[in-house]
Structure formats: structure tokens, C-alpha cells
N, C-alpha and C positions, 0 to 999 in steps of 0.2 A: 835787163829784167829786174824788177823790184825784189828786195829780200822778202818782204811781206806784201801779199796782194789779197785783199779781201773785197769782194764785190757783193752788194745787196745782202748784207748780213741782217738777219731777222731773228729775234728771240721772243718766244711767247711762253707765258707761264699759265698753267691751269689753275684757276681759282674757283671759289664757290659761286662767283658771279659770272663765270665764263672766262674765256681766254683773255689774257692781258698782254698786249704787245709792248714789251719794255724797250726793245730795240727794233727800229723799223727802217730797213733799207740803208744801212751804213756802209760806206765805201772807204777803204784805207789802202794806201800804197806807201810803203816806207823803204827807203834805200839803205844800204850798208853805210854806217857812219852818220846817218841823218838823225836830227832831233825833231820829233813831231810832238806837238801839244794837243791834247783833247780838252776843251773847256766847256763849261756849262754849269748851271746850278745843280744842287742835289736833286736826284730824280730824273736827270737827263739821259741816263743809260750809259754813262761813261764807263763805270766799273763793270757793268754787266757785259758790255761789248768785249772787254778784254778777258773777263772770266770765261766767256764763251770760247774765245780763241784758245785759252789755256785748258779748256775741258774741265773746268772746276764748278760748273753749275749743277744744281740738283736734278734728279730725274724728272721733276715736274717741268723742266725747261725744254722747249722744242726749238732746236737751232737749225736754221736753214740758211743757205747762201748760194749764190750763183758760182762763186769761186772763193776758196780759202786756201792759199798756198804759201808755203815758207820755203824759200830757196828752190822753188820749182816743184816741191813735194806737196801733194794734195792732202791737207790735214783732214778733210771730210771723209775721204774714202780709204785712207791707209788703216791697217790693222791697229787695234788699241795698243798692242805691245810695241809696235814701231813708233807710235805717237808718244808713248811714255819715254822713249829714248831721246826724243827731241825736247819735250817739256821738262824744264828743270836744268837741262844742259845747254841747248842752243837757244831756248826761249825761257827767260826767267822773269819773275814778277815780285816786286816789293809791295807788300800790302799796306793798307792805311794805318792800322794800329799795331805798332810793334809789341806792345804789352800783351795783346791778345793773339798775335800771330805766332809768337814764340811759345813753346811748351814749357810751363812753369816747373815741370817735374824733372827736366833734364838740364844739364849745364849748357851754356852757349857753345862751348867747344864741341860737345857731343853732337849738337844739332848741326853745326857747320860741317863736321866730319861725316855725318850721316849722308848728306847730299853728295859729297865727293866720293864716298865709298860706293854709293849706288851707281854713279855715272862714270867715275874714273878708276876706281879700284885703288889698290896700294896697301902697304903695311900700316899698322897703327902709328908707328914712328913717323912714317912719311906723311900721313894725314895730319898728325899733330903739328909737324913742322910747317906744313902748308897753311893750317888754320892760324897758327901764330903769325905767319907772314901776312895773311889776309887781315887779321885784326890790326896789325901795325899799319897796313896799307890804308885802312879806313880811319886812321887817326885815334885808335884806342891806346892809351898809355899802359905800360906794363902788360903787354898782351899775354905773356906766359902765365901771369896770375889770373887775368880775366878769363882765360880759357876754362878755368874751373868754377867760374861764378855762375849763379843762377839768374834768370831774367829779373827777379824781384830785387836782386842786389845791385842792379844797375839803373841809371836814370833813363828817362824816355829817349833822350838823344843818343845815349850809348847803345840802347837796344835797337834803335833805328840803324846805327852803324853796324851792329851785328847782323841785322837783316840784310843790309847791303853786302857785307862780307860773304854771307851765305849765298846770296844770289849771283855774285860774280865769281864764286869759287870754281865753277866749271868753265869759265871764260865764255859766257853766252854771246851770241851774235846779236841778239835782240833782248833788251832789258825794258820791262814795263814797270814804271814807277807810279803807283796809285796814291796820289796825294801824299808824297813821302815826308812832308813837313807838318802834317796835321798834328795838333796838340803839342807842338814844340814852340819854345819861345823864339822871338825874332832873331836873336843872335845865332841860335842853334840852327834855325831854318836856313840862314845864309850859308852856314858851314856845310850843311847837308847838300844843298844845291851846288855849291862849289865843288864838293867831293864828287858828286854825280857827273858834273861837267868834266872834271879831270879824268875820271875813270873812263868816261865815254870817249874822250879824245885819245887817251893812252892806248885803249884796247880797240879803237875804231868800231865800237858797238853802235848799233841803231838803238835809239832811246825814244820810247813813247812816254810822255809825261802827262798824267791825268791830273788836272787841277781846276780850281775855280778862281785862282788868283791871276789876274791879267798882268800884274807886275812881274810875276815869275815867268810868264809866257814871253814878255817883252825881252827879258834878260837872257833867256835860255834857248828858246825854240827857233827853228828855221821856218817851219810850216805849222799852221794851226788849223784844226778842224773844230767847228762849233756845233754842239749838240743841244737840242731842246726837246724835251718830252719823248726821248728815244729816237728822234729824227736828226739826221745830219743836215743842218740848215745852211752851212757855208764852209768853204775850205779855201785858204789863201796862204801865200807866204806871209811871214809875220809883219814885215814892213808895210805891205799893201793893206793888210787887215787893219792895222792901227791907223793908217792914213786915210783909207777909203773903204770902210766896212760896207758890205753890200746888203746884208740882211738887217731888218729893224731890231732883231734881238741882239745881234753883235753890236750894233750902234748903241743900244740902250746899255749894254754891259760896259762899254767904253765910256759912255757919258757919266756912269756912276763912279768912275775912278776919281778919288779926291783931287788929284793933280789937274783934272780937266774941269773941275767945278767952276762955274762962273758966278755963282751966287753963294750966300752964306749957308743956304740949305742944300745939303748934298742930294743930287737927284737919285731916285730909286725906281725900280720896276714894280708897279703895283701887282698884287695878287701872288699866286704861287704856280709852280709847274703842275699841270693837270695830272691826275692819277687815273685809276681804272674807272671810277664812277662820275667823274666831272670833266670828261673830255669834250670839248666844244665841237660843233660842226665846222666844216671849212678848215681854214688854217688853224693849227693848234695854238699859235701864238696870238690870234686875233683879239682875245679878251684883254690882253695886256699891251697891245700894240697901239702906239699913238697915231699910226697912219691907216689903220684898218677901216675898210668901207664895207658895204653890203656884200659885194662880191667876195671879199676875204672871209666873211662870216658864212657864206653859203657854199663855196666850192673849195675843194682841196687844191693847193697849189702844185704846179708841176715844176721840176727843176729847170732853171734857166741859167746857163753859164755857170753851173755849179752852185747856184743859190736857190733854195727852196722857198720861193716867194712869188706872189703874183706880180709885185711891182718892186724889183730889186732897187736899192738906193743908188743914187748918183749924187755925189757931193752932199750927202746927208738928207736928201729928199727923194721920195718915190719917183722912179722914172716911168713915164707913159701911163700914169694914173689918170683915168678920165675925170672930167669935172663932175662935181657932186650932182647926182640926178641923171647923169648920162649912163648909157649901157657900158659895162666893162668889156 
């Protein structure tokens, strides 16, 4: 049995122009000790999917799913009080911006100890000792002194390490890292990713890594799910995805990697991810797809072998695409 099992997750927001489906039919299965990456451009519904799992979306969001279980427990039907015992303790999330995620009015030590006090209990002395241990574990020098520092007194990289310390303080079984290296310089990015890998291996956590950096995916993940405009378009293990991408969007993302460029001009994907008012008919990716035909522009694709495409790619070319002018 998977540690996390989510089937057909949908998230809709009420807007002045009608309901907007930010997440549409996403499926996730994550095992204990596994690292899964969720990739896609901004606006693909990556963060919203995980915030729905955490129960952190506003009241305007309507969340539905055929199944959403953690370690066999139904997160959709369990009482809110019981769910709050799981969220923050067994499931934790590192947010994108550490400078805005940490409260500027409290010391980092207080914020780490607050989470432990809620879920684990203990005396103030015990909590302080554990907080110092956690800060040392994530590579913060002089942790006894840093315990009394405020977020604005620390760098972005240090604050990200504080966030990680806070999230692992209760020994979670599943850690969600939402673009944990955003706004950090390249050297610090590498250190944070290495830290996450070490902690995941040491504590045998499941790790969901949300990112748009395919290089990070190649170095870190075991399986990858690709999202576009709220839809899950492909899911494969990392080696197969890089060697044989099946969806044109995945193929385009990989072609845009500098190390794969075959010309002086770096390839790019034209256009942007569609929002509420510019969603095309048919396949949502068709205006940006190099392989799209009239059938792609007219009909919504069905999922074939885990790929949401009328003509999944084979060796970089659409399989079973009819000749131009022939019926699809």
C-alpha cells in the first residue's frame, strides 16, 4: 500500500468570471522512502495540488477527489481535528519563500519550538535542546545563538534551513518541498538539495519535490509527474522520462535544457500556460505544440498509458498520427 494515494484530485476556485479549475484530475502515489518530483511551468497547478492535500487553500477552493489517503487513512472524510494531528507532524511542507513563510515578529527558535510543542509536547528546556539539535542538523553554525535570532537577521539560505529544521522537527513520514531553492544563489541551492537528500535518506522519509528545474529532477528524483495547466500530462520514472518522453510538453521542456541544445539559439516553448480566460478548445497544450493537428485543436485527449495526449510520442515523434488531411 502506498504511503500517499491521491486519485482524480480536482481543485476549483470561485471567480467573478465563473469557476476556474486550477487542478484537473491529478493522480499521485508515493511510497515510504521514495522521492517524487512534480514539474511544470508556473501556473501548472503544482503548488495548489499540494496545498489541497495539506488543507491550506482558502474557502473559495472546492476540493474533490475519488481518493485521498495517507497511510490508509482517508484525509477527505476524517474529522478536522484528526487531520490537524497528521498535518505538520506526519506530513510537512517547506514553502517557496522562507522570508515570507517565517513570522518576522518571533525568533526562529520560538517558531521551531511552537511546532514541536503542538505535536510532541515537552518542557521548554527539552524543546530548546531539540531546536538547537535541529539547527545544527541543517548546517546552521552556532545554533545556540541563532535560536534567538529573528528571520530578518539571517540570510535567505539560513532562513530556508530554518524552515527545513521546523518541518523535520516532528520526524514527518512525508515531506513536501515546494521549490525549496527559489531565490537562492547556485551554491546555496546545491547545499539545500544535498541537505534534503541526506535528511530523506537518514529518516527514510517520502519526499515530494515541486520544481521547474529539470536538472534538479535528474539529480534528485526517482519518479516524475509532469503537470500542465492543472492537468497531469505524464508520469514516468526519471530515467525513462529523460530518455523517452511521451508527451510533447515533456519533450519540449527537455529540449529547452542548455545541455541538449544543438544550435546556438536555445530552444524555447512559445506562448504561456493558459489561465481562466484564454483556455483553448481541445488539448490545452495544442497552441504551443509543434505536433498539434486539427483533431488536437477540436477534441480533449484521453489518457493513454498514463499520457494525456492524442498521439503520445515514440522516439521523439507522434505515434499513430494520421497523415495530414486524413481523419483522426
